[in-house]
C-alpha positions as CSV (number, residue, x, y, z in Angstrom):
1,X,-12.6,1.3,10.9
2,X,-10.2,3.9,10.8
3,X,-9.8,6.2,7.9
4,X,-9.1,5.8,4.4
5,X,-8.9,6.8,0.9
6,X,-11.9,5.9,-1.4
7,X,-10.6,4.8,-5.2
8,X,-13.4,5.7,-7.6
9,X,-14.3,1.7,-8.0
10,X,-15.6,2.5,-5.0
11,X,-17.5,6.0,-5.4
12,X,-18.7,4.4,-8.2
13,X,-20.6,1.7,-7.2
14,X,-22.3,4.4,-4.8
15,X,-24.6,5.8,-7.4
16,X,-24.0,3.9,-10.5
17,X,-26.8,0.6,-11.5
18,X,-25.5,-2.2,-8.9
19,X,-26.0,-4.7,-12.6
20,X,-23.3,-6.9,-13.0
21,X,-21.3,-5.3,-10.6
22,X,-19.1,-6.8,-8.0
23,X,-19.6,-5.5,-3.7
24,X,-22.7,-3.4,-4.5
25,X,-23.5,-4.1,-0.9
26,X,-20.5,-3.7,0.5
27,X,-20.1,0.1,-1.2
28,X,-23.2,1.4,0.4
29,X,-22.4,-0.1,3.9
30,X,-18.9,1.5,3.9
31,X,-20.4,4.9,2.9
32,X,-23.2,4.8,5.9
33,X,-20.5,4.2,8.4
34,X,-18.4,6.6,7.0
35,X,-21.3,9.5,6.5
36,X,-22.1,8.3,10.7
37,X,-18.6,9.9,11.9
38,X,-16.4,13.1,11.2
39,X,-13.6,12.6,8.9
40,X,-10.8,15.2,8.4
41,X,-8.1,14.7,6.1
42,X,-5.2,12.7,7.4
43,X,-2.5,10.9,5.4
44,X,-1.3,7.4,5.7
45,X,-4.7,6.7,5.5
46,X,-5.5,3.2,3.6
47,X,-6.3,3.1,-0.4
48,X,-9.8,0.8,-0.2
49,X,-10.5,-0.1,-3.1
50,X,-12.0,-3.1,-5.4
51,X,-10.0,-2.8,-8.0
52,X,-8.5,-6.1,-6.7
53,X,-5.1,-5.4,-9.0
54,X,-4.7,-1.7,-7.9
55,X,-4.8,-3.4,-4.2
56,X,-2.4,-6.3,-5.0
57,X,-0.1,-3.8,-6.6
58,X,-0.1,-1.3,-4.4
59,X,0.0,-3.7,-0.8
60,X,3.8,-4.0,-0.7
61,X,4.2,-0.2,-0.2
62,X,1.1,1.4,1.1
63,X,-1.4,0.9,3.3
64,X,-4.4,-0.7,0.8
65,X,-7.4,-2.4,1.5
66,X,-9.3,-4.8,-1.4
67,X,-13.2,-3.9,-0.9
68,X,-13.7,-7.8,-1.7
69,X,-11.5,-8.8,1.4
70,X,-14.2,-6.6,3.3
C-alpha cells in the first residue's frame, strides 16, 4: 500500500467495539501495515474511508479508496 489518508470511519474501527460494524477485520490489518513502515506527511495521498457514499462522491476528483473494496 502506498501512503494514504485515513478518515474517522476507518480509525474508529481500530478502537470501538466491533458488534454490528462492517469491515472490522480489514481496519486492524490496515493499521498493522501502516505501523510496519515509517510514514512522512504527504500530499496527494489517497483517502481511505469506510463511508461508501463519501468515496463515491470524491472518486471522480480525488484519489480515494473505499474500505469495502479492499
